[in-house]
N, C-alpha and C positions, 0 to 999 in steps of 0.2 A: 660376476663379470662374464663367465662362460655362457650363462643363459642369454644375456644381452647380445653377445657376439653371435650366438646361434640364431636368435631372432633376426638380427641384422642380416645374417646370411640368407635366411629364408625370404626376407623382404627383397633382397637383391635378386634372388632366383625368380620371384614372382614378377618383378619389374622386367627382367630380361625375357621371361616367358611371354608376357603380354605385349611388350614393345617390339621385340625382335622375333618372337615365336621360337626361341631356342632354350635348351637347358644343357649345361655342361655334363658330359657322361659321368665324370667323377662325382659331381654333386648328385646326379641321379641315383648313383649307387649308395650314397651315404645319407640321403634325405630321409627324414621321418615324416611320411606323408600326412599322418594325422596332425602333426604340429604345423606343417606348412599350410594345410587346408584350413586349419583353425584360424591362422593369421589371415588367410585370404577371406574367410567369412567375416571376421571382425572388421576388415577394411573395405568391404563392399565390392569385392572382385571375385567371389567364389565361383560363380557360374562361368565367367570367362576363363578362369584358371582351369576348371575342370574341362571345359570345351577345348581349350588349347592343348591340354595334356592328351586328350583323346585324339586330337588332330595329328599329333606327332607320334601316336602309337603307344601312349602310356595310359594305363588304367588306374585311376586313383582308388584309394581304399574303398571297399564296397559300402562301409558304414556311412559314407558321406552321400551316397546315392539318394537316400531318402531325404536328406537335408536339401540337396539340390532340387529334387522334384518339388518339395514343399516351397522352396524359394521361387522356383519358376511359376508355380501356381499363384503365389502371393503377388508376384510382379505382373502376372496376367490380369489379376483383379485390379491392380493399380492402373494398368494400361487401359482397361475397360472404363474406369472412372475418368481418366484423363480424356479419353475419347468422348465420353458423354459431356464433360465440361466444355470441351472444344466445340462440340455441336451446339450446346446451349448458348455459348458466347457468340458464335457466328449467327445463330438465329435471332438473337437479341441485339445484334450490332454492338456488342461489347468488345472493345479492343482488349487483347490479353497476350500473355506469353508465359510459357513454362520455362523457368530459368535453368533448371538442372535435372529434370526428371528423365529425359530421353537420351541424353548424350552418352550415358554409360550402358545403355541397354545391350544385352539382356539383364545385366545387373541394374538395379535401380536404388536410389537413396531411400532412407527410412521413411521420410515424410514427403508430401507432395506440396510444392510451392506453386502458387498461381499469382502472377502480377497483373493488376488491372489499374488503369490510370484514375478511375473514379475514386474519390476520397470518401464517399459515403458508403456505409455498410448496406444501404438499400439495394445495391446491385447484387448482393449475395443471394437475395431471395429469387432474383431472376436466374442467376447462374445455377442455383441448387434446385430449381423447380423439377419435380419428378423424382428427386432423390430423398431418401430417408436420412437427413443430415441433422445431427444434434450439435448445437453450438456449445462450446466450452466457455466457462466463465472468463471474461476478459480481465486480465491483470492490468496494473498500471503500465507495465512494459508494453503490453499489446496496444494500449491506447496511444502511447507516445510513438510507437513504431508504425501505427496504422495497420495493424494486423488483426485477423480474427481466425480462430481455430475451430474446426468441425470434425466430428467423428461421423463417417458416412457408412451406413449399413452395407455390408458386403465387401468392404475394403479394410485391410488390416492397418493401413497407415493413416495418420491424421492429415487433414487438408488444412493448409495455412494460406489464407488469401491476403495479399499485401495490397493495400489501397493507396495508390498514388505516392508511395514513399519506399525508399530503399535505405539501408544503413542501420547501424547499431542503435541509433536513436531516431530513425526515420528522417535523417537530415537531408536526404537527397530527393527532391520533389520531381524534377524534370527528367531524371534518368530513365524512369520507366517508359516514358514516351520515346526516348531515344532508343531504348532496347527494342521496342515494338517496331519502330520505323526501320531499324536495321535487321529485323528478324529474317531467318532463313528456314526452309522446311527441313525436317529430319524424319526419316522413315523408320517405322517400327511396326512389324507384323502387318505390312501392307498399307498402313495409313501414314499420312504426313502430319507432323505436328510442328508448330512454329516455335523455334528456339533461338537464343541469341546468336549473333554472328560470331565467328571465331575471335575477332578482336574483343567483342563485348564479353564473351565467355572468359577470356583471359583477365579482363578488367574486373569482372565479378569475382573471380577466384582471389585476386589480390585484395579486393574490397572486403571480402567476407572471411577469409581463412586465417588471417594473421592477427589482427587487432582483437577479434572476437573469440579466438580460441587459443589453445596452447599446443595443438598437435595438428598433423596432416594425416589423412587417410591415404592408403595406397591408391584408392580410386581417384583422389584429387591429383596425386603425382602422375599417375598414368595418363589421365585426361590432359594435363598440361604438357607433358612431354610429347604425347601424340599430336596435340594441337600445334606445338612449336615445330615439330619435325615435318608435318604434312602440309602446313599452310604457309603461303607467302603473305605474311601479315602486313597490314598498313600500320607501321609503327608510329607514324606521325599522328594518326588517329588515336592510337593507344595512349601515347604520352600526353597528348592534349586532353583526352578524357580523364586520365588519372590526375592531371594537374587541376582540371576543372572541379573534380570531386575532392580535391585536397587530400588525396591518399597516396602521395608519391612515396613517402617513406615505407608505408606498409606494403605497397606494391613492389618496391625494390627489394624489401626483405623477402617477400614471397618468391620472386624470381631468383633471389640469391639462394634460398633453400632448395629450389628445384635444380638450380645449377650445381649446387654442392652434391645433392643426391645423385644427379646424373654423372658427374665426374667420378664419384666413388663407385658407381655401379658399372658404367660403360667405359671408364678410363678415357673420356673424350670430352670436348666442350659442346655444349648445347646452344648457348647464346652467342651472338656475334662478339668478337673481341672488343673489349672496352665498353660494352653496353651497360653493364652494371656500374652505378655511380659510387657505391660504397666499396672501398678496397677490401680484400680478403681479411685483413687484420681487424677491420672495424665491423665486419658483417657478423651478425649473430649466427651461432652454430645450431645444427639440428642433428639428432641421432635417433636411431630406431631402438626403442626400449618399451617394455610392458605393452606391446601390441601395436604401437603407432610411432610415426616419426614425430618426435617431441622437441619443443624449444622452450626457452624460459619466458613464461607468459608475462610476468611483471616487467622484465627488461624490454621485451619486444612490444607487448601490448601497451605498456605505459608510455614508452617513447613514441610509439605510433600515435597514441591519442594526443599527446602533447604536440607532436609535429603537425597533426591534422588540425588541431585547435588553432595553433599559431599561424599556420598556413592560411586558414580561413579568415582569421582576424586580419592578417596583412592584406589579403585580397578583398577585405570588406564584404565577405560573404556572410551576412548577418543571420541568414536562415540556418546555416550550418553551425555558426557560433552559438546561437541560442539553443539549438537542439542538443549540441554536445554539452552545454551547461547543465542539461537535465540528467546526465549520466550518474552523477553522485546520488541523486534521488532514486534512480533505478537500482543502483547497487544497494542502497540502504533498504529499499522496498523488498528486494530479493532476499537479503539477509534476514529481514523480519519474517518473511514467509517461511523460510527454512527453520527459524527458531520456533515458530508456531506449530510446525508439523513435526518437529523432532521430539 
């Protein structure tokens, strides 16, 4: 229990450091920097934490300097690849968007996602022209989701291209076009890259982070808190889009988790009063343990899937219904692969 409490304390310190740029003097004296920076590294916020500590006059332990330098170099290689992909798409008149690669810079996610409206993999040859890209064998999950994965020489991270579909079973066909239509530029290292609008960033977080996983990274939490505090969001658009995607329960759970974390850390409210539809007594709980903010996957994911399925059924959204019906096959296929490789 003491270890869990200490981890939770460090998570709160990181959140306050990155959101408000402050650290309590008493916590500063008692913190074990190696442990705090290890949690930051696990959660995709290490570079920003180290930068912020240096900004307020604190020097993190020297043995993390090499790790930060290495991570900056890896992220620079990712950014170089993203820049090349953007150039190739523009030259070939291929519409595209990077849904999550730039928003947390100088930290970056482990893999690179690229969304294109084209459903055929033929577009990949155009996009990857001039790169030494090795395709990975496509699984049944890849085929259903409409994704293809590549290892690109000179870049440490795999590239995943999503072809005309979003969602755990590729159930959303038109949303990629909507993301691209609403895209805004984000600047990194002097270049502009097209990323989702603040509203669509929030929708994507709720779409991808709850039903498909059992934990949230601090990078997710920081991104959402920052987005909600800095932007005047078009909530009518957000709610309509979430309803159209049949993800209202999962989205509400995600916002509930963020609100709970914010209240615990900042002792204040983040969302407008009465915005969350689920009362506190019915809202799933989340806690920081073993490196991440974790919640009960079966309870949240299972209920989220059922809610999404029935919502699509009632709305007669047969594309979503048919795609979600394939999930048991995906689960069985994944379990079979694990048995074969174990």
